[in-house]
Backbone as a ProteinNet text record, in pm:
[ID]
protein_1_A
[PRIMARY]
MIIETEALTKLYGKKTGCKNISITVREGQIYAFLGPNGAGKSTFIKMLTGLIFPTSGRAEVLGKPLGDVEVREKLGYLPENFKYQDWMSGQDLLSFHASLYKLDRRISESRIEEVLELVKLKGNEKYKIGSYSKGMQQRIGIASSLLCDPQLIILDEPTSALDPIGRKEVRDIMVELKKRGKTIFLNSHLLSDVEMLCDSVAIINKGSIIKEGPLDTILYEKVTLEIHADNITGPILQKLGEIDKDMEYERDRICLQISGNEETASIAELIINNGGRLYGLIPHRETLENAFIRLIEGENYD
[TERTIARY]
8637.7	8741.2	8723.2	8759.1	8750.1	8871	8989.8	9112.3	9188.4	9233	9316	9420.9	9548.2	9655.5	9749.1	9808.3	9901.3	10022.2	10138.3	10265.6	10253.7	10178.9	10158.8	10289.9	10330.4	10460.7	10447	10519.4	10525.9	10670.9	10719.9	10855.8	10851.2	10942.6	10960.8	11097.2	11100.7	11229.4	11305.6	11424.5	11503.7	11472	11391.5	11356.8	11231	11232.5	11118.2	11027.6	10900.5	10802.1	10758.4	10712.6	10685.6	10688.5	10714	10731.6	10670.1	10602.7	10547	10461.5	10372.4	10285.4	10163.8	10152	10038.7	9971.2	9852.1	9777.6	9630.5	9560.2	9416.2	9349.5	9251.2	9175.5	9031	8982.6	8847.2	8746.7	8623.5	8516	8505.6	8487.2	8466.7	8593.4	8709.6	8836.1	8881.4	8962.1	9048.6	9188	9241.9	9367.2	9472.2	9583.2	9688	9800.7	9846.2	9957.9	10069.2	10174.5	10275.6	10412.4	10491.6	10628.2	10692.6	10825.9	10894.6	10871.4	10909.6	10898.2	10977.8	10918	10985.2	10977.8	10896.3	10889.9	10805.4	10717.5	10630.2	10482.4	10446.4	10305.5	10219.7	10266.3	10186.5	10170.7	10275.6	10267.5	10158.9	10156.1	10057.6	9916.3	9895.9	9762.8	9717.7	9809.2	9773	9730.7	9792	9747.4	9608.2	9582.1	9449.5	9339.4	9369	9267.5	9259.2	9346.9	9343.1	9412.5	9490.9	9561.4	9685.3	9745.9	9856	9832.5	9898.7	9880.3	10002.9	9980.2	10093.7	10176.8	10302.4	10389.5	10358.9	10331.7	10299.2	10220.1	10174.3	10092.4	9945.5	9863.8	9719.3	9659.1	9542	9472.5	9325.2	9244.6	9102.7	9063.9	8980.3	8924.1	8772.7	8708.3	8563.4	8522.7	8609.6	8578.3	8598.4	8653.2	8674.7	8822.5	8869	9009.2	9039.7	9167	9209.1	9163.9	9117.6	9077	8933.8	8859.6	8720.3	8637.4	8561.7	8485.9	8379.3	8316	8211.6	8266.5	8391	8452.1	8465	8494.9	8514.7	8387.8	8272.7	8146.6	8128.1	8207.1	8194.2	8321	8407.4	8537.6	8550.1	8583.9	8613.1	8762	8819	8964.3	8996.5	9077.4	9128.1	9280.2	9342.3	9489	9551.6	9681.1	9750.6	9753.8	9798.4	9819.7	9708.2	9584.6	9473.1	9466.4	9412.2	9398.1	9272.2	9181.4	9060	9067.4	8990.2	8992	8938.3	9015.9	8978.4	8847.1	8815.9	8696.2	8567.2	8580.2	8460.8	8409.1	8280.2	8223.8	8224.6	8205.7	8195.9	8082.7	7970.6	7855.8	7891.2	7962.4	8004	8090.4	8183.4	8275.4	8200.4	8111	8038.2	7943.7	7882.4	7793.5	7873.9	7993.3	8079.4	8119.9	8161.1	8202.2	8082.9	7965.7	7845.9	7818.7	7844.2	7824.3	7926	8049.6	8150.8	8109.4	8042.5	7990.7	7862.4	7809.8	7686.7	7567.8	7561.8	7450.7	7326.6	7211.8	7085.3	7071.8	7007.4	7002.5	6942.8	6832.8	6770.8	6861.1	6923.7	7017.9	7137.2	7183	7297	7267.8	7151.1	7115.8	7109.6	7053.1	7042.6	7180.3	7266.7	7400.1	7483.4	7472	7548.2	7508.1	7378.6	7332.3	7388.7	7387.3	7432	7581.6	7662.9	7807.5	7847.8	7775.6	7803.6	7777.1	7670.7	7640.4	7748.8	7791	7890.2	8022.8	8067.7	8198.2	8186	8063.5	8036.3	8069.9	8026.3	8043.1	7908.4	7799.9	7668.4	7661.4	7619.8	7616.9	7736.6	7840	7959.9	7974.3	7876.2	7890.4	7885.9	7830.9	7821.7	7943.5	8032.6	8155.8	8258.5	8346.7	8450.2	8553.5	8602.3	8700.5	8827	8859.5	8977.4	8969.1	8847.1	8829.9	8829.2	8831.7	8828.1	8962.7	8956.1	9078.2	9131.5	9254.3	9310.4	9224.2	9174.1	9088.7	8959.8	8900	8777.4	8804.1	8919.3	8953	8970.9	9033.1	9051.2	8915.6	8825.5	8694.5	8607.8	8619.6	8541.3	8597.8	8729.8	8789.6	8736.7	8728.7	8672.3	8526.2	8453.1	8311.9	8297.7	8385.2	8376.4	8402.4	8486.6	8517	8404.1	8309.8	8201.8	8070	8066.7	7939.9	7875.5	7957.6	7901.4	7862	7867.4	7838.5	7926.1	8059.9	8150.9	8156.6	8189.5	8215.9	8358.7	8449.5	8590.9	8634.1	8701	8751.8	8902.1	8975.5	9121.4	9161.1	9226.7	9266.7	9417.9	9478.6	9623.5	9663.3	9720.4	9763.7	9650.3	9536.8	9423.2	9440.9	9536.5	9555	9686.4	9758.5	9886	9862.2	9951.5	9950	9832.5	9759.9	9648.1	9690.5	9625.2	9650.5	9576.7	9600.3	9537.2	9384.7	9321.1	9174.9	9133.2	9202.3	9171.3	9193.9	9300.9	9329.1	9218.2	9171.5	9063.7	8935	8907.6	8786.4	8789.7	8905.7	8918.4	8911.8	8976.1	8967.7	8823.6	8748.2	8607.8	8527.4	8558.8	8489.8	8519.2	8646.2	8682.9	8614.3	8605.5	8537.2	8390.6	8327.4	8185.8	8166.8	8257.9	8247.6	8259.8	8349.8	8363.7	8234.2	8172.3	8045.5	7939.4	7949	7851.5	7887	7990.9	8027.7	8122.6	8176.9	8270	8408.4	8482.6	8620.6	8712.2	8813.9	8905.2	9046.5	9107.9	9249.6	9324	9407.6	9465.6	9616.7	9667.9	9811.8	9841.3	9928.5	9955.5	10093.6	10157	10282.9	10259.9	10137.1	10106.3	10067.8	10170.3	10151.4	10064.1	10059.4	9970.8	9825.2	9791.2	9656	9624.3	9720.9	9702.8	9678.1	9756.5	9744.3	9606.2	9548.2	9415.7	9304.4	9326.1	9216.4	9214.2	9331.6	9339.9	9325	9272.5	9258.7	9380.2	9427.4	9540.3	9636.5	9762.2	9869.6	9959.2	10004.8	10113.6	10223.6	10346.9	10461.6	10546.3	10570.5	10644.9	10775	10882.1	11011	11082.9	11140.6	11215.3	11130.5	11000.6	10912.1	10851	10890.2	10841.8	10778.3	10679.2	10616.8	10715.1	10742.3	10830	10751.7	10628	10543.9	10399.2	10311.6	10170.4	10088.4	9978.2	9891	9807.1	9725	9645.9	9735.9	9689.4	9771	9813.3	9720.5	9753.6	9863.3	9859.2	9961.7	10099.7	10107.1	10235.6	10285.6	10196	10238.2	10271	10212.6	10240.5	10353.4	10423.5	10540.9	10651.2	10656.9	10762	10696.4	10690.2	10622.2	10720.3	10722.9	10800.2	10705.6	10736.6	10653.7	10718.6	10644.4	10690.6	10628.3	10713.3	10668.7	10694.4	10593	10608.8	10584.6	10688.1	10680	10792.8	10779.2	10891.1	10914.3	11013.5	11057.6	11097.2	11170.3	11216.8	11332	11308.5	11407.5	11502	11609.7	11706	11644.3	11562.9	11498.4	11411	11345	11261.7	11349.4	11459.4	11548.2	11610	11644.9	11706.8	11610	11485.7	11388.6	11345.8	11336.3	11303.9	11420.2	11541.2	11658.9	11664	11603.4	11596.8	11502.2	11405.1	11312.6	11378.1	11448.1	11517.3	11646	11758.5	11887.1	11924.9	11859.4	11889.3	11785.9	11713.2	11610.1	11672.5	11591.7	11635.1	11571.1	11653.9	11602.7	11652.8	11558.8	11594.5	11492	11535.8	11452.5	11324.3	11209.1	11081.7	11026.5	11115.2	11070	11159.9	11094.3	11165.7	11102.6	11186.6	11138.2	11207.1	11128.7	11186.4	11103.5	11167.3	11099	11032.4	10906.9	10837.1	10784.8	10748.7	10708.4	10562	10484	10343.1	10269.3	10143.4	10065.6	10044.8	10057.2	10031.8	10133.3	10251.1	10352.5	10323.5	10237	10213.2	10160.3	10063	10003.3	10106.3	10190.1	10289.4	10395.1	10425.8	10522.2	10463.2	10335.5	10268.8	10272.3	10243.6	10244.4	10385.4	10484.7	10624.4	10664.2	10627.3	10664.9	10596.9	10468.3	10392	10437.2	10458.1	10496.5	10636.4	10717.6	10853.7	10871.3	10758.5	10764.7	10759.2	10744.9	10736.8	10598.5	10592.5	10463.7	10443.3	10341.3	10318.1	10215.3	10252.4	10162.2	10109.4	10182.5	10134.1	10216.7	10146.9	10209.9	10156.2	10244.4	10201.1	10270.3	10197.6	10258.6	10260.5	10373	10386.4	10415.3	10315.7	10337.7	10414	10476.1	10549.8	10453.2	10492	10410.1	10430.2	10335	10348	10468.4	10492.8	10608.7	10738.9	10754.1	10875.2	10886.4	10772.8	10774.4	10812.2	10756.4	10784.3	10933	10988.4	11130.2	11218.5	11186.8	11265	11265.1	11148.6	11138.2	11207.1	11188.6	11251.6	11402.9	11450.6	11595.4	11657.6	11587.4	11637.2	11651.8	11554.7	11562.1	11678	11694.2	11795.9	11937.6	11954.2	12087.9	12119.7	12019.5	12044	12142.5
9989.4	10014	10153.1	10163.5	10292.5	10379.8	10320	10389.5	10296.3	10351.1	10273	10366.5	10335.9	10419	10333.2	10396.5	10326.8	10417.3	10376	10447.2	10594.7	10623.7	10762.6	10818.5	10933.4	10990.3	11140.2	11188.5	11332.1	11370.5	11464.3	11514.7	11660.9	11698.4	11838.5	11881.5	11923.6	11949.7	11819.8	11814	11691.3	11596.7	11643.9	11563	11480.7	11355.3	11266	11266.7	11300.5	11286.3	11141.2	11085.5	10942.2	10904.9	10777.7	10738.1	10600.8	10593.1	10466.7	10394.1	10467.7	10407.8	10345.6	10213.5	10141.2	10060.1	10100.9	10028.6	10019.9	9926.7	9911	9897.4	9981.4	9975.8	9942.6	9831.9	9785.6	9842.2	9842.2	9895.4	9817.5	9889.7	9828	9787.6	9816	9781.6	9889.8	9848	9941.9	9914.5	10011.1	9994.8	10083.6	10025.1	10100.5	10135.6	10258.9	10308	10343.4	10263.2	10270.5	10306.2	10372.3	10402.5	10493.4	10499.9	10590.1	10735.7	10826.5	10969.2	11001.5	11083.2	11123.2	11022.3	10917	10810.5	10848.4	10947.8	10988.4	10971.7	10937.4	10911.8	11037.3	11148.2	11271.4	11320.8	11307.8	11346.8	11266.7	11136.7	11050.3	11088.3	11111.4	11147.6	11281.1	11376.8	11506.7	11492.5	11398.6	11374.3	11313	11218	11154.4	11255.9	11351.3	11449.3	11568.9	11572.6	11682	11808.1	11799.4	11918.2	11948.9	11847	11865.9	11774.4	11804.2	11726.9	11639.7	11519.2	11430.9	11481.5	11440.3	11469.7	11375.6	11249.1	11149.8	11036.3	10945.5	10834.6	10869.9	10774.4	10796.6	10741.1	10793.5	10744.5	10778.7	10695.4	10722.9	10705.6	10795.7	10787.4	10786.4	10683.6	10665.9	10668.7	10610.6	10598.2	10723.2	10828.9	10955.8	10993.2	11072.1	11115.2	11202.1	11210.3	11292.5	11436.6	11497.7	11637.7	11660.9	11556	11570.6	11628.4	11733.8	11803.7	11714.3	11630.2	11541.9	11445.9	11404.1	11310.9	11375.4	11503.8	11572.9	11572.3	11560	11554.2	11420.4	11319.6	11185.7	11142.8	11241.1	11213.1	11283.2	11206.3	11264.2	11258	11365.2	11371.2	11437.9	11369.6	11427.7	11428.5	11546.6	11553.1	11525.7	11500.7	11466	11583.9	11697.9	11812	11914.5	11868.2	11961.7	12042.9	12163.2	12248.3	12331.5	12320.3	12398.8	12508	12613.7	12724.9	12680.5	12709.2	12666.8	12728.2	12848.6	12917.5	12863.7	12783.5	12727	12608.9	12591	12469.5	12358.9	12237.1	12127.1	12149.2	12202.5	12231.6	12335.9	12442.9	12547.8	12489.2	12404.7	12346.2	12263	12176.9	12089.6	12169.9	12274.9	12359.4	12430.5	12476.1	12543.4	12448	12327.6	12230.1	12185.4	12177.4	12143.1	12250.6	12376.2	12484.7	12476.6	12431.9	12414.6	12306.1	12202.7	12096.7	12139.3	12258.8	12312.7	12219.9	12166.9	12080	12163.6	12115.7	12177.6	12181.1	12284.9	12303.8	12183.6	12129	12013.9	11891	11871.6	11759.5	11781.2	11905.3	11939	11904.9	11944.3	11917	11768.1	11694.7	11549.8	11483.4	11525.8	11466.7	11499.4	11620	11656.5	11567.5	11544.8	11455.8	11315.4	11268.5	11132	11115	11210.6	11194.4	11212.6	11296.4	11310.8	11179.8	11111.8	10981.1	10880.4	10881.9	10785	10799.3	10923.7	10944.6	10958.4	10935	10936.4	11071.4	11178.8	11312.5	11381.7	11305	11362.3	11408.1	11533	11591	11678.5	11669.8	11752	11856.5	11861.8	11947.5	12096.1	12134.2	12276	12327.1	12235.5	12276.2	12325	12415.1	12467	12358.6	12360.2	12259.6	12270.2	12390.1	12407.9	12330.9	12293.8	12218	12067.7	12025.2	11883.3	11816.2	11690.4	11610.4	11584.7	11531.4	11501.6	11401	11301.5	11202.4	11263	11355	11421.5	11510.4	11579.2	11663	11578.4	11461.6	11373.7	11325.4	11293.7	11243.1	11351	11476.7	11582.8	11609.1	11589	11600.4	11493.8	11370.8	11262.3	11292.8	11343.7	11377.7	11478.7	11579.5	11680.9	11620.8	11516.3	11452.5	11361.1	11331.4	11237.9	11306.1	11439	11510.2	11486	11467.7	11449.5	11304.9	11220.6	11077.7	11017.7	11030.1	10993.7	10843.9	10809.1	10669.4	10631.6	10728.7	10708	10806.7	10754	10837.9	10820.5	10929.6	10926.7	10984	10901.1	10939.5	10934.2	11049.3	11059.9	11064.5	10955.5	10942.8	10976	10908.3	10944.4	10906.6	10816.8	10776.8	10826.6	10910.7	10959.7	11050.9	11043	11127.1	11097.8	10988.3	10953.1	10848.3	10850.5	10746.8	10618.8	10507.5	10381.2	10387.7	10462.2	10473	10550.3	10660.9	10740.2	10661.9	10583.9	10501.5	10399.6	10338.1	10238.8	10305	10424.7	10494.7	10521.4	10562.9	10590.7	10461.1	10354.2	10224.5	10177.1	10194.7	10151.9	10226.9	10355.4	10433.3	10375.5	10341.4	10285.6	10151.7	10069.3	9940.3	9962.1	10057	10085.3	10139.2	10224.7	10277.4	10165.4	10071.3	9957.4	9875.7	9854.9	9781.3	9849.4	9981.5	10058	10063	9989.7	9980.9	10088.2	10168	10273.2	10215	10283.3	10246.1	10346	10294.7	10381.4	10363.1	10474.3	10476.3	10536.3	10455.1	10490.3	10502.3	10613.5	10631.9	10634.9	10544.2	10537.2	10480.3	10531.2	10474.1	10370.8	10361.4	10268	10134.2	10050.4	9928.6	9826.6	9831.4	9739.7	9772.2	9900.1	9939.2	9891.4	9910.3	9867.6	9717.3	9642.4	9496.3	9450.6	9523.7	9488.3	9523	9626.2	9684.3	9651.3	9641.7	9655.4	9524.9	9538.1	9425.6	9413.7	9526.5	9528.8	9639.3	9624.3	9714.2	9743.4	9866.9	9903.1	9966.3	9924	9979.9	10055.9	10184	10271.6	10313.8	10319.4	10366.3	10437.4	10550.6	10629.4	10658.3	10678.5	10718.2	10605.6	10479.5	10366.5	10260	10189.3	10077.5	9960.1	9906.8	9789.7	9662.4	9678	9561.2	9605.9	9525.3	9560	9433.1	9426.5	9311.3	9291.5	9184.2	9153.3	9136.7	9183.4	9179.6	9038.1	8943	8805	8748.4	8783.6	8734.6	8784.1	8909.8	8968.3	8907.3	8887.4	8837.4	8688.6	8615.1	8472.1	8439.2	8542.6	8516.6	8450.2	8484.8	8431.8	8375.6	8241.9	8175.3	8082.9	8092	7997.9	7888.8	7764.7	7652.3	7586.1	7582.5	7517.4	7377.8	7275.5	7136.6	7072.7	7009.8	6933.1	6785.8	6705.1	6562.4	6488	6356.5	6275.2	6160.2	6077	5971.7	6031.4	6143.6	6211.4	6130.5	6068.5	5980.6	6059.1	5992.2	6054	6100.5	6017.1	6061.1	6185.5	6197.6	6316.1	6440.7	6434.9	6550.3	6586.2	6484	6508.4	6582.9	6536	6596.7	6736.1	6754.1	6888	6983.8	6931.3	7013.4	7059.2	6983.6	7024.5	7143.2	7155.1	7268.5	7393.2	7375.5	7488.1	7435.6	7466.8	7416	7477.9	7589	7655.2	7623.6	7513.9	7480.3	7455.1	7477.9	7453.5	7323.8	7238.8	7109.8	7087.7	7065.5	7039.6	6943.3	6822.2	6717	6696.2	6738.6	6712.3	6837.5	6932.9	7060.6	7098	7131.4	7173.9	7304.5	7400.4	7525.4	7544.8	7572.3	7595.9	7696.8	7760.8	7857.4	7784.7	7819.2	7763.7	7879.7	7849.4	7955.7	7995.5	7917.2	7949.6	7833.9	7856.6	7755.6	7627	7637.4	7518.9	7407.9	7442.3	7340.2	7262.7	7316.1	7255.6	7113.1	7090.9	6957.4	6856.1	6893.8	6799.2	6766.5	6862.6	6837	6739.7	6756.9	6663.7	6522	6509.5	6379.2	6319	6403.8	6359.2	6298.1	6363.6	6316.5	6183.5	6176.2	6054.6	5936	5959.8	5850.5	5798	5875.8	5831.7	5792.1	5759.2	5702.4	5799.4	5927.9	6024.8	6028.2	6071.7	6092.7	6243.5	6290.7	6435.1	6480.7	6584.6	6638.1	6777.8	6848.5	6982.8	7050.2	7128.2	7213.9	7355.3	7448.8	7585.1	7682.2	7738	7837.3	7975.6	8042.6	8178.7	8270.3	8349	8438	8561.7	8627.2	8749.6	8862.4	8950.6	9068.5	9170.1	9258.9	9363.2	9452	9478.9	9561.8	9496.4	9366.3	9296.6	9292.8	9266.9	9263.8	9400.6	9505.4	9642.2	9674	9645.5	9675.2	9593.1	9464.3	9377.6	9431.4	9471.3	9520	9654.8	9744.7	9877.1	9866.6	9788.4	9775	9705.4	9608.9	9541.3	9637.6	9730.1	9831.9	9927.1	9968.3	10069.2	10017.2	9882.4	9825	9788.3	9798.2	9762.7	9860.1
8698.2	8797.2	8859.6	8986.4	9053.4	9018.9	9023.9	8982	8889.3	8778.1	8687.1	8627.6	8652.8	8599	8514.8	8415.6	8326.8	8301.8	8354.8	8335.6	8373.2	8479.3	8521.1	8577.4	8525.7	8560	8584.5	8686.2	8712.8	8735.4	8653.7	8665.5	8706.5	8796.1	8833.5	8779.9	8656	8593.5	8576.9	8635.7	8630.5	8745.9	8839.4	8956.7	8928.2	8971.7	8951.8	9074	9053	9160	9171.2	9060.4	9050.5	8902.7	8874.6	8734.4	8707.5	8595	8544.1	8647.2	8712.8	8813.3	8744.3	8756.3	8698.3	8807.9	8847.7	8951	8910.7	8974.5	8954.1	9090.4	9117.2	9242.7	9208.3	9264.2	9234.3	9334.7	9294.5	9378.2	9508.7	9619.5	9749.9	9822	9764	9827.5	9924.6	10022.3	10093.6	10039	9968.7	9895.9	9961	10002.4	10072	9976.6	9985.3	9904.7	10002.4	10002.6	10107.9	10052.4	10135.4	10096.7	10198.9	10200.6	10292.8	10255.2	10343.4	10312.8	10186.6	10100.6	9978.4	9866.2	9884	9782.6	9661.5	9677.4	9567	9594.5	9718.2	9752	9734.5	9790.3	9784.3	9641.2	9562.1	9420.8	9349.8	9375	9310.2	9353	9481.7	9532.5	9472.8	9461.8	9403.8	9258.2	9185.3	9047.6	9046.2	9135.9	9140.4	9169.3	9255.3	9295.5	9200.8	9100.1	9002.8	9048	9156.5	9205.4	9121.3	9063.1	8968.5	8848.9	8739.5	8616.7	8591	8539.4	8511.1	8393.1	8390.3	8276.8	8161.9	8194	8091.2	8154.7	8070.1	8117.5	8113.1	8150.8	8151.6	8279.2	8314	8432.9	8423.9	8487.1	8501.8	8648.1	8696.8	8831.6	8815.4	8864.9	8850.3	8702.9	8619.2	8477.7	8395.3	8456.4	8385.7	8388.7	8291.5	8292.5	8414.3	8448.8	8561.9	8543.9	8654.1	8649.9	8608.1	8574.8	8534	8649	8618.6	8722.9	8784.2	8704.6	8757.2	8861.9	8844.2	8939.8	9077.2	9079.6	9207.9	9292.5	9226.8	9301.2	9372.5	9331.5	9389.7	9462.4	9490.1	9549.8	9684.3	9788.9	9919.1	9944.5	9998.6	10017.6	10150.3	10230.1	10354.3	10347	10330.5	10323.8	10459.3	10457.7	10582.7	10679.1	10634	10724	10710.5	10732.2	10725	10854.7	10844.6	10961.7	10946.2	11043.7	11041.8	11148.9	11127.1	11221.8	11358	11461.7	11596.8	11643.9	11592.4	11641.7	11580.2	11475.8	11413.1	11494.4	11494.4	11553.6	11448.1	11492.9	11398.3	11299.7	11349.3	11263.7	11158.2	11201.7	11108	10996	11036.4	10938.7	10835.2	10883.1	10790.7	10702	10755.3	10674.2	10566	10601.2	10503.3	10391.7	10428.8	10327.7	10242.6	10302	10224	10119.4	10154.5	10058.2	9945.2	9976.2	9872	9773.5	9826.3	9738.7	9667.7	9702.2	9642.6	9668.2	9790.2	9826.9	9856.5	9812.7	9848.1	10000.6	10053.6	10198.8	10270.5	10218.9	10285.9	10279.7	10164	10151.4	10244.6	10251.1	10337.1	10482.8	10531.2	10671	10697.9	10604.2	10619	10618.7	10526.6	10516.3	10639.4	10690.7	10810.9	10927.9	10943.7	11049.9	11030.5	10906.5	10877.1	10904.1	10858.2	10877.2	11024.3	11095.8	11239.4	11312.5	11274.8	11333.1	11297.2	11171.4	11124.6	11198.5	11219.4	11284	11435.6	11486.2	11630.7	11696	11630.6	11687.4	11711	11697.8	11723.1	11868	11888.9	12023	12052.1	11966.4	11983.8	11873.3	11783.7	11665.7	11698	11813.8	11847	11924.2	11961.5	12029.4	11928.8	11972.5	11884	11854.6	11732.5	11690.8	11775.1	11820.8	11906.3	12036.3	12077.7	12202.1	12177.3	12050.8	12016.4	12045.7	12084.5	12093.3	11952.6	11943.8	11811.8	11736.8	11810.6	11747.4	11694	11771	11726.9	11606.1	11605.9	11491.3	11365.7	11381.9	11267.1	11216.8	11308.8	11269.1	11204.9	11251.8	11187.1	11047.5	11030.6	10898	10804.3	10853.8	10772.6	10739.3	10838	10814.8	10701.7	10697.9	10593.1	10454.9	10450.2	10321.4	10274.5	10363.2	10329.9	10295.1	10301.6	10284.1	10148	10044.6	9910.7	9883.9	9987.2	9972.4	9862.6	9877.8	9768.5	9742.8	9617.1	9583.8	9621.1	9609.6	9640	9746.7	9850.5	9959.4	9966.9	9954.9	9964.1	10099.3	10179.1	10314.4	10324.9	10353.4	10362.9	10510.9	10559.6	10700.1	10799.1	10790.2	10876.3	11022.5	11055.4	11195.7	11253.9	11181.5	11232.6	11353.8	11449.5	11570.8	11663.9	11639.7	11727.7	11829.1	11945.3	12044.7	12001.9	12070.8	12027.9	12017.6	12108.2	12101.9	11977.9	11950.3	11832.2	11704	11700	11581.9	11559.5	11667.5	11653.3	11604.4	11653.6	11609.9	11459.6	11410.8	11267.1	11186.5	11238.3	11169.7	11160.5	11267.7	11268	11161.9	11143.2	11039.9	10902.6	10878	10747.2	10722.9	10825.9	10811.9	10777.8	10845.3	10818.3	10677	10632.3	10496	10392.8	10418.8	10327.4	10324.4	10440.5	10445	10360.5	10348.7	10270.5	10122.2	10084.8	9943.8	9895.6	9987.1	9948	9919.4	9835	9805.6	9874.2	9944.5	10019.3	9966.3	9931.2	9892.5	10010.1	10074.8	10204.3	10194.7	10243.7	10258.2	10407.9	10454.9	10598.5	10624.1	10730.7	10777.4	10887.4	10936.9	11044.8	10983.3	10963.4	10886.2	10958.2	11089.2	11162	11130.7	11116	11077.5	10936.5	10846.3	10707.6	10700.6	10776.7	10774.2	10821.5	10916.4	10967.6	10869.4	10787.8	10711.1	10562.9	10501.9	10356.8	10280	10159.2	10067	9976.6	9926.3	9834	9873.1	9827.9	9869.3	9749.9	9740.9	9649.2	9733.3	9709.9	9781.7	9681.4	9710.9	9621.6	9689.1	9611.3	9660.5	9547.1	9578	9478.5	9355	9378.7	9270.7	9190.1	9216.9	9137.6	9225.9	9171.5	9241.6	9242.9	9362.4	9371.3	9402.7	9450.2	9477.1	9479.5	9418.2	9416.4	9404.3	9479.2	9468.6	9592.7	9595.5	9715.2	9837	9951.4	10072.5	10107.7	10100.3	10136.3	10047.3	9919.7	9827.6	9867.2	9906.4	9946.2	10076.5	10172	10303	10300.2	10204.9	10196.8	10099.7	10051.5	9967.7	10048.1	10176.7	10262.5	10388.2	10396.2	10507.1	10578.1	10710.8	10791.5	10840.2	10807.2	10849.7	10970.7	11080	11203	11209.2	11212.7	11210.5	11346.1	11401.8	11525.8	11491.2	11506.5	11471.1	11540.6	11549.7	11597.2	11498.4	11532.4	11441.2	11304.4	11313.6	11192.2	11133	11019.4	10957.6	10866.4	10827.5	10736.9	10606.8	10540.5	10415.7	10432.9	10549.8	10574.1	10576.9	10655	10665.4	10531.1	10455.9	10325.6	10232.9	10228.3	10137.7	10185.5	10316.9	10368.3	10341.6	10350.6	10321.5	10177.2	10088.2	9948	9929.9	10021	10017.4	10074.7	10188.2	10253.2	10316.9	10253.5	10303.3	10437.6	10474	10601.2	10709	10693.7	10792.8	10930.3	11033.1	11170.6	11219.7	11280.1	11329.1	11470.7	11562.2	11701.6	11762.3	11789.7	11848.6	11766.8	11821.5	11751.7	11684.4	11655.4	11595.7	11478.3	11365.3	11245.8	11197.5	11159.7	11099.4	10964.9	10862.4	10730.7	10654.2	10556.5	10472.2	10355.6	10330.4	10215	10130.5	10009.1	9916.8	9931.5	10005.1	10025.3	10087.4	10122.3	10193	10112.4	9978.8	9896.3	9922.3	9978.4	10006.5	10134.7	10219.7	10350.4	10338.3	10250.5	10236.3	10188.2	10093.2	10040.7	10145.5	10232.3	10339.6	10441.6	10473.8	10566	10508.4	10380	10314	10314.4	10290.8	10289.9	10424.4	10533.3	10667.5	10699	10673.2	10706.8	10621.7	10492.5	10402.3	10429.2	10500.9	10531.6	10678.3	10743.3	10876.7	10991.7	10966	11074.7	11136.8	11262.2	11329.7	11341.8	11274.3	11263.3	11366.3	11443.5	11546.2	11511	11429.4	11396.4	11288.4	11204.6	11104.9	11126.1	11159	11190.1	11094.8	10996.1	10907.3	10973.7	10967.2	11019.3	10901.2	10861.7	10747.6	10794	10700.8	10727.2	10761.9	10854.4	10881.7	10769.1	10754.6	10652.8	10681	10808.9	10843.9	10798	10823.2	10779.9	10627.5	10560.4	10414.2	10358.5	10417	10372.5	10387.2	10504.4	10528.4	10435.1	10418.4	10330.3	10187	10138.2	10000.4	9982.3	10078.3	10067	10078.2	10175.4	10191.8	10071.2	10014.6	9894.6	9779.2	9766.6	9662	9686.3	9813.1	9844.8	9826.8	9834.5	9818.5	9674.5	9586.3	9446.2	9380.6
[MASK]
++++++++++++++++++++++++++++++++++++++++++++++++++++++++++++++++++++++++++++++++++++++++++++++++++++++++++++++++++++++++++++++++++++++++++++++++++++++++++++++++++++++++++++++++++++++++++++++++++++++++++++++++++++++++++++++++++++++++++++++++++++++++++++++++++++++++++++++++++++++++++++++++++++++++++++++

């Protein structure tokens, strides 16, 4: 496993940063860690990167305990509110970060060329960072986190404050990194980006995980099935009503909530066997944004 935590907890006196966090991140995944402001996301990321120590629980990153120096050589990290000196060029910045990683000069030159190509900033490296657009600044930040050729990349809000073009550029970088076998741990408030990119998701609120698992599993927990059929008989309506008592029925269209795609086939069989003529079954899964709001609001009202 790339990341494995068990009941990881951080307390600040009587205040809880996060508590009993247990997650598993597998190699090659893009894993999203989501939650409202103040939920405990930053605290958790700081523990993963060794910037703070947990109060209790255990965790391993790249098979080593938290804070292991060897892990830092294989870990790329871009914090949310990073700021580089405007007077530095992109080349200066990457050379400085390569020196922090203690890369050999020849390896450093090769890696700088490679990451500039990856983030599509080749030809702009001699310009001052102060002249870069927000998207370019974000990409040079990602480039600096990739110099050590990390196995795990932690990105904290990498598309925040970017325009649609900048967001797509950053998404494309993440897709390419995944193709190269890298694992990405992503913290983002832009749920549409997460939905396009991620394999698995953890949702945290008030310091605790309230939902965790493969993205498809979470989104297919609540599915609206739209049925187009005619000759809808009484037995059909009765049996569909047993599935969802609040179903909507109007002429040749029925909408009802089902627990997942596995119910679709049995519903088709039910309609046909009871004399209905079926023209279409269209499942509409919940968006990540709706699932997120539903789960957070449910927690807040408990």
